[in-house]
N, C-alpha and C positions, 0 to 999 in steps of 0.2 A: 443523567437520564440518555441513555444511546438514542440516535436520530438517525432515518434513516431520509437525509434531507434532498436525493436528485436518482431517480432511475431515467436514466435517455440512452436512448436509441444506441450505438458506438458509431454509426458513418453519422449521427448530429453534436455526438458528446468531446470525441476526443482527434484529435489530426497529429499524426507522429510527428509529423513537419516543420508542425506551430507549437507544438505543447498546448496543454492548458488554458484556454485561452476564457480567463476572467478576469477583472480588474484587480491590484491590490498585488499580482504576482512580481516579484523583482526582476530582472532581465537575467535572462539565463538558466532561473530557478522553478521553471514551469513546465518540467520535461517527467513523463514516469517512466520508472525504472521497469524492464524487459524481464519478464517472469516465464520461462518454458516449466510446466506443467508437462511430466510426461504421459500419454495416453496409457488406460487401461485396454495392451491389447494382449498381453499374459507374458510375454517377452522381455517385458525389463529386467528383469532376472537371470536369463540364462548368460552363463559363464561360457558359453562358447563362443559370447557377438565381437567386436571389435570395441576398442575401447571409445564410448562416448556415443555407442551407436544411436542411442535410448534422443536423439536432438534430433532426430529423422524422424522419429514418431512424436514428436510432442506438440502441444501449444502455445502458441506465444500469448500470452495475461501480459497487461500493468498494470503498474502499482507504486504506489503515492504516499507516502508520510509528510502531510501541511503544518506549516507552523504559522502563527501569526502572532503577532507584536499588538500593544496597543495605540500605538500607531496604523493599525491595516496595515501592514507589511506583510504578505504572505509571501511562502518558498519550500520546495520541497527537500527533502533532507534526503541524503544515502545514507551510508550505515555511520552508528557510533554520532547520528547527530549532526554530522559535517553539512550545511548549505550543498544543494546542488549546485555550481556551476558548469555550463556549455554551453556554446552557441547555434548547437545543432544536434538534433537525438542519436546521428550518425555517430556521435565522438562517447555515448555512453555503453560503458564494455557490458558483456556478456556476464552472464553470470549476478549480476548487480541485484536483481529484485528479487531472486533466490538468497540473495548473504541477508539484505536487510524484512525478510520476514521470518527468514533463522535469527536475527539478533535481536535483544531486547532495543527497547527505542527510549529516547531520553524523554519525561515529560515537560521539561522546557531544555530549550539552548540558545544562546546569544544571537540575536538578530543580528544577522551580516549588514546591516543599512547603518548600523548603530558602533563602530568603531569605536570614536573617542571616549563615550560613556555608555558601558555594555547595557543593554533593555531586552530581558530577555522576551522570549517568544515561545507559545504555549502548542501542545501539540492539538490539533482542534479537529483534525477532516481527517480519514482514510478516503483515496479516491484508489477504485480498480474497475479493471476493463478486462470484460469477459469475452471468447467467442462463443457463438452458440453452443457447442458439443459441451460445453466447461460448467460445471456451479461447484461453488465454494460455500464452506459452511465456514461462520462467525464465531471466536470464541476472543473474545475479546477481554484480558484484566491486568488489572491497574496494581502495580506492588510499589509502597515505598513504605524503607526497615520490616516491622513487624506487620504492617497495614497490607490486606489484599483485599479488592474493592475488583468481581467479577460481572462486571457489565452484561452480560451476556446469560447469567446462571439459570437454569430451568427457561429457557427458550431455546426454540429452534430456528436459527438465523439464516436464512439462505440465501447471497449474492446467486438472481439470477444471470446466467447466458447470455449472447448477444446483447448485453449493454457496461454503460458505465451510469456505476451505484457509486452514491458520497453519502459517506456516512461522519455524523458529528459527532465525537467525543462532548461528553461536558465540560460545561468552564471552568462547574465548580462543583470538587468532591465533599461529598458529605459520609460520616458512621449508620450503624443504625442507628444510633438516634436524631439522623438529621443536623447533626451538628460539622460544619462547615468545617475541612481540614485542610491544614495550612502543609503546600508540599513544597520543595525546594529544588535542586537538578538531580538528588537520587531519587526522584521518584521517577517510573519506569512502566513502558505497555512494554508485556508480555511475550515475548517472542511465541512464532508459526502464531497469529491469529486470527489467520485465513487457512482453512484446511479444505481441500479438492476431496470433493466425492462424487466428483465423476468428471470424465477425461476424455471424450470420447475421441472419433475419427469426424474430417469434418465431410461437407455431403458430394465430396470427390473420392472418397476414401483417404486423403491423407492428409498431412501434418498441417496445421495455420501456416502459413505461409509469416515468413519474418514482417512483411507488413500487412497486417490484415485489416487496417485502422482506416487507410487513403482509401 
């Protein structure tokens, strides 16, 4: 079952300089990835514009795919399920958030704290921070070989602006007969789980600044 376990004001929910301040996160893995969403101003498709001009009319959001192992170790991942590792959010490259959104995510990866004896960590939560002028639609689809599970089928689940939202994925997946399914590392969360449905300008008519959450 899909559960939204937290909707917090951005001012109290996430600080770029320190990352997510919750227990269990491995050092250097607690930062969300920057994700720039172009503003809906009708200019993005003009061929006469300079290259990357849209970046000056984009809203800065933050996204995190959180994994947790049976020992309680938590970490965010980068593209391909690689555990995030940095000492400061300033080390995160532009475009990482877009890359992870546009890629399928592994349901299980090896926990980086267990190198001698591998221990699997499960994709268990999604963290999303968006400014006031952005609204996202949630579309979560799990697939494993010939099995497809749509966690948001028939539902209109919106991520509100001006908030940090935490979505918990199921611990156990079941088929249509409620029989538990056993996945291995070939299980994935399908790409594009978050779709922008609104991305307007901020209160001052400008793009959201590079560090809007501090």
